[in-house]
C-alpha positions, 0 to 999 in steps of 0.5 A: 491467551489466543491473539485475536486477529482481523485481515481485511483483504484475505483474498488478495496477495498481502491477506494470503501471505499473512494466513500463511504466515499465521497457519504455522503458529495457528494454535497461537492466534484467533482469526475473528475476522476475514474480508473480500470485495467479491470473491466470497467462494475464496473467503469461504474456503479460507473461514473454513480452514481457519474456523473464522466466525465473521466475514465481510463482502464489500460488493453488496451485489456479492454480499446478497448472492453470498447470504443466499447461498450461504448454508452455515449457521456458524458464520456471521455475514456482514456487507460493511466494516462499520456493520460488523464493529456495531456487533463486536465491541471487543478489542482485536490484537492485530489488524492487518488492512490490505485491501487495494485502492480508495476502497480500502480507506472507510474500512482501514479508519472503521479498524483502526476504533477496534485495534490494538494494533494496525498494520496498514499495507493500503497506501492509498489510504495513507497518501490521501487520508494520512491525517484522518488516519492519525486522529483514529490512532490518537483517539482509539491509542492504536499502534500502527506499523507500516508494512510496505517493505521500504516503510517498514525497513524506515520503520527497523532502521530508526527504531520506530517514528522517531526522525528526530536524528534523520538527515536523509531517507533513501528508498530503493526502486528495482526500475521494473521491466524497463530500466534498461529500455531507451526512452525512444522506445517507451511509445511501443511498450504494451500492457503485456510488457509492462505487467512482467515485473523481474523481481515481485510477483504483483497485480497488473495496476501495481506493476504498471506503477513499478514500471514508470516509477509512480510506486515510489512516488506514491512512497516517497509521499507516505515516508513523508507523512508517516515519519513526518519528514521533509520532501527534501530529506527523501531520495530514490536510487535504482537497485535492480537486485531488489535486496536493499529496501532503504537507507537511513543517514543520521545526523550523527554521520551513521548511515544504516542499511536494511536488506531482505529477500523479496518476499513480503512475508518478511515485513508481514511476519515482523510486524505480527511477531514484533520484538519476538523470538519466534523464527522465520525461515529464509534464505542466507545473506546472499554475498553476489547481491552484496558485492553487486548492489548496482545502486544508481541515480534515477533518470528522470527523462526516463521516468518522469513520474519523480519529477511530480513530487515538486507539486506536493504541498507540505500538508496533508490535502486533497491534491494527493487523492487528485494523483491517486485517482487520476494514475488509477484510471490512467493505468486503467486506461493503459491496460485497455490500450486506450492510451500509450505508456507515455500518455500516463505521465502525460495526462498526470501532469495536465490534470496536476496542473489544472487551475481548478484542482490546484486550489486543492493544495490548501484544502485538507481532507475533512472526511472520507465521503469527500475523498471518494467523491473527488475521486470520481470527479477525477476519474471522469475529468481524465476519461474525458481528456483521454477518450 
C-alpha cells in the first residue's frame, strides 16, 4: 500500500527537497496534498508532475486568482488547512511542515490532527507554540520528528526523545560569512554580503540569521523545548566546515558525534524512511574535514545574539514570540537598508528589556490568534523604534 504524503510549503527549499526524494521512489507514495502561499503556478506544475488532487493557496487574493484560472476539474483547491481538514477525513502517513515564519503555525497545528507522523521544519512554530504543538501531538497520537539538521542529529544520537542520560548537548554553527571579520568592521556590512552564506544555499532572511548567529539562538530554544533540556545543558561551538551537526555527552562518560554533508536531503530522507533499509546516495566520508574540524568557542562580542538566551524563562511563554517577531522585522529593515547590521542586535535587546514585554515571561501561549496578534504588535513597535 502506498504511503500517503502531505507537503506544507512545497514550493520552498525544504518542500522541493522533499519532492526530489519522493520522486525517486514515487511508486511507493501517494502525495495527497501540496501547499503554497502565493506561487500557485509552481504549485500547479508540482501537482501535474506528481498527480496531486488537493492544493492549498494561503494568500486569499492568489487563491481567488487560482480558482479563476484553474481549468482542471480533477484538482480541489482550498484556502486554508482547516478547510482541507473538513474535506479530508483520513490519516496521512507523513506530513512535512515546511511553511516558513509564524504564518506556518496554524497549518502545522491543523496538520497534526490528520497525520500519523509529522516532520516539522518550521522553527517559529516550535519556538512560539511548543506547548500547543505538544498537546496536539499527544491528543492525536501523532509521531513528531525534527528535521533541522541539528535537531535531527540530536534525535538520532539519543535514539529518540529520552534525554534522561544526557549531560550536555553541543550544536555547531558555521559562523556565517563574517566569522573572520573583525568586530570593528561590522558597521560596514551590507545586505548583499550578509546573504552570501559560505556553506548552505538559503533564503535571504535565514542567511542573515546565520550571519548574526540568531539562528543558533533559535536552535537552542528549539532543542530545549523538543528534548526537555535545560538551557545550561546546551552549548554552541563554531565549526566553519559544517560537517559536524551535533555532539551529545552522556552521563555515562560516552560522547557521540553526528556528521553529514551540508545537504538538507539527508535529514529529510531519514525522517521519511526512518529505520528503513532504503539507500540514499551521498558523498564518501571526507577525511580532510574529519582532520580539520576546527571547533572553537563563540566570540560573544562578535556574536552578541548568543547573550539573549539569558533573558528566556524555563517554561513556554509568549516572550519567545516577541523575539521571533522582532528579529523578523529587524532583518527585514536591514535588508531594506533602513538599519545597520549591528542595529539588529541593538534593537532586539531594547525590545526584550521593554517593561511591558518583560511581563510576558510569565504568560504561556493559549492559542494561535494570541501569538499572531502579539507578533503584529511587536513588528509595529520595532518599526516605531527604528524608523
